[in-house]
C-alpha positions as CSV (number, residue, x, y, z in Angstrom):
1,G,-16.4,-53.1,31.9
2,N,-19.4,-52.1,29.5
3,D,-19.5,-48.6,31.7
4,F,-15.9,-48.2,31.1
5,D,-16.3,-49.1,27.2
6,V,-19.2,-46.1,27.3
7,I,-16.9,-43.2,29.0
8,K,-14.2,-44.5,26.5
9,R,-15.9,-44.0,23.4
10,F,-17.5,-40.5,24.9
11,S,-14.3,-39.2,26.0
12,G,-13.3,-39.6,22.5
13,M,-16.0,-38.2,20.6
14,L,-15.5,-35.0,23.0
15,I,-11.7,-35.0,22.0
16,S,-13.0,-35.3,18.4
17,E,-15.3,-32.8,18.3
18,N,-13.3,-30.5,20.5
19,S,-10.3,-31.2,17.9
20,Q,-12.2,-30.1,14.9
21,L,-14.1,-26.9,16.9
22,S,-10.6,-25.9,17.8
23,R,-9.3,-26.2,13.9
24,L,-12.6,-24.1,13.0
25,V,-11.6,-21.3,15.1
26,N,-8.2,-21.3,14.2
27,G,-9.1,-21.0,10.8
28,M,-11.2,-18.5,11.5
29,V,-8.6,-16.3,13.4
30,P,-7.3,-14.7,10.0
31,L,-10.6,-13.7,9.0
32,V,-11.8,-11.9,12.1
33,Q,-8.1,-10.6,12.2
34,D,-8.8,-9.2,8.3
35,H,-12.5,-7.7,9.7
36,F,-10.4,-5.8,12.2
37,V,-7.9,-4.1,9.5
38,T,-10.7,-2.8,7.3
39,K,-12.2,-1.3,10.5
40,L,-9.2,0.2,11.5
41,L,-9.2,1.6,7.6
42,L,-12.6,2.9,7.7
43,G,-12.3,4.6,10.9
44,E,-14.6,2.6,12.7
45,F,-12.6,3.2,16.6
46,Q,-12.7,6.2,18.5
47,D,-9.6,6.2,20.5
48,A,-6.5,3.8,21.2
49,R,-8.7,2.4,23.9
50,S,-10.6,0.7,22.0
51,V,-8.8,-0.4,19.6
52,A,-6.2,-1.7,21.6
53,A,-9.5,-3.6,23.3
54,C,-10.4,-5.5,20.0
55,A,-7.2,-6.3,19.0
56,D,-6.4,-8.3,22.8
57,E,-10.1,-9.9,22.6
58,I,-8.9,-11.4,18.8
59,D,-5.0,-12.0,19.5
60,F,-3.9,-9.4,17.1
61,A,-0.9,-8.0,17.9
62,Y,0.3,-4.1,16.8
63,D,2.6,-1.4,17.4
64,P,0.6,1.1,18.9
65,E,2.8,3.6,17.8
66,A,4.4,2.5,14.6
67,E,4.3,5.2,11.6
68,R,1.8,3.6,8.9
69,T,0.9,4.5,5.2
70,A,-2.0,3.0,3.5
71,L,-1.7,2.3,-0.3
72,C,-5.2,1.5,-2.3
73,I,-5.1,-0.5,-5.4
74,E,-8.4,-0.3,-7.4
75,I,-8.3,-3.0,-9.4
76,Q,-11.0,-2.6,-12.5
77,Y,-11.3,-5.8,-14.8
78,Y,-11.7,-5.3,-18.3
79,S,-15.0,-5.6,-20.2
80,R,-13.9,-8.6,-21.8
81,M,-12.9,-10.4,-19.1
82,Q,-15.5,-9.7,-17.1
83,E,-18.0,-11.3,-18.7
84,G,-15.6,-14.9,-18.1
85,Q,-15.1,-14.0,-14.8
86,T,-16.8,-15.4,-11.7
87,E,-16.6,-14.3,-8.1
88,T,-14.7,-17.6,-7.3
89,S,-12.4,-16.9,-10.4
90,K,-11.5,-13.1,-9.3
91,S,-11.6,-14.1,-5.5
92,F,-8.5,-16.4,-6.4
93,L,-6.9,-13.9,-8.5
94,L,-7.3,-11.3,-5.3
95,A,-5.8,-14.3,-3.0
96,E,-2.7,-14.7,-5.8
97,L,-2.1,-10.8,-5.6
98,K,-2.3,-11.0,-2.0
99,E,-0.2,-13.9,-1.5
100,S,2.5,-11.8,-4.3
101,I,2.3,-8.5,-2.2
102,R,3.3,-10.6,0.8
103,K,6.1,-12.1,-0.4
104,S,7.5,-8.9,-1.9
105,F,8.1,-7.6,1.9
106,P,9.8,-10.4,3.8
107,D,11.2,-7.8,6.1
108,T,8.2,-5.3,6.3
109,T,4.7,-6.3,8.5
110,V,2.4,-5.5,5.6
111,W,-1.7,-5.7,6.3
112,L,-3.3,-6.5,3.8
113,S,-7.9,-5.8,3.5
114,H,-10.4,-5.7,0.5
115,T,-12.2,-3.0,2.0
116,K,-14.7,-2.4,-1.6
117,P,-15.3,-4.8,-3.9
118,D,-12.6,-2.9,-6.2
119,I,-10.4,-1.6,-3.6
120,L,-7.3,-3.6,-1.8
121,A,-5.6,-1.8,0.4
122,C,-1.9,-2.5,1.7
123,V,-1.3,-0.6,5.0
124,L,2.8,-0.3,5.2
125,H,4.5,-0.8,8.7
126,G,7.3,2.0,9.3
127,A,9.9,0.3,11.3
128,P,13.7,1.0,12.2
129,H,14.6,-1.7,9.9
130,A,12.6,-1.5,7.4
131,D,13.5,0.4,4.2
132,V,10.8,0.1,2.4
133,D,9.5,4.0,1.9
134,P,5.9,4.2,0.7
135,K,7.2,5.1,-3.1
136,E,9.2,1.6,-3.2
137,A,6.8,0.0,-1.8
138,A,4.1,1.1,-4.8
139,E,6.8,-0.3,-7.6
140,R,6.9,-3.3,-5.6
141,I,3.2,-3.9,-5.7
142,K,3.2,-2.7,-8.8
143,R,5.7,-5.7,-9.7
144,C,3.2,-7.9,-8.2
145,L,0.6,-6.6,-10.3
146,E,2.0,-7.0,-13.5
147,P,1.2,-10.9,-14.1
148,F,-2.1,-10.0,-13.7
149,A,-2.3,-7.4,-16.4
150,P,-4.5,-9.6,-19.0
151,Y,-7.5,-9.6,-16.4
152,Y,-7.6,-5.9,-15.1
153,K,-6.3,-2.9,-14.8
154,A,-4.9,-1.6,-11.6
155,T,-4.0,2.1,-10.0
156,I,-2.3,2.8,-6.8
157,G,-3.0,5.5,-4.3
158,I,-0.6,6.5,-1.6
159,G,-1.7,7.4,1.3
160,Q,-0.4,10.1,4.0
161,T,1.9,8.7,6.3
162,V,0.5,8.6,10.3
163,G,1.8,7.7,13.6
164,S,-0.7,6.5,15.3
165,I,-2.8,3.2,14.5
166,E,-6.5,5.2,15.3
167,E,-5.1,7.5,12.4
168,L,-4.7,4.7,10.1
169,H,-8.2,5.8,8.4
170,V,-6.8,8.9,7.6
171,S,-4.4,7.7,5.4
172,Y,-6.6,5.3,3.8
173,D,-8.7,8.3,3.0
174,S,-5.8,10.3,1.4
175,A,-4.8,6.9,-0.5
176,L,-8.4,6.8,-1.7
177,S,-8.4,10.3,-3.0
178,M,-5.2,9.6,-5.0
179,L,-6.9,7.5,-6.8
């Protein structure tokens, strides 16, 4: 009876630890995938094969041949607001903005990446059912930015549309140059 109680307690501890580890890993998946998008935007992959290998490793689903356009949002905090802003409050404002942008594209896949301290990149995916062109997307993002006008000024640069995922950095670079 005593050995059985020890085994039962030990198995309960393992299940509890496994559950905690599973929650931790599942919580990290979005961060790893965001980092992957950032690496795509910065051109850190040499070819489609290396993109596919990394995407498989982190369970990142994508269409390798879909057209994509990067839009860059430059965020400049007002100096009067800068003094009262902590990095935490800026993070919350950015999280709210990201959520607002995602909600404004209910039928379109959108990747968001904070590529630089003052740059939020938005990757718009072309698909047969998505009737959102880059200019319309910029208008939607502009509406999302309006509630944040007391905190910062934002500028949107639209990049060129590219035909493969390994060219995404070209779109991002052109969006940056438009700023």
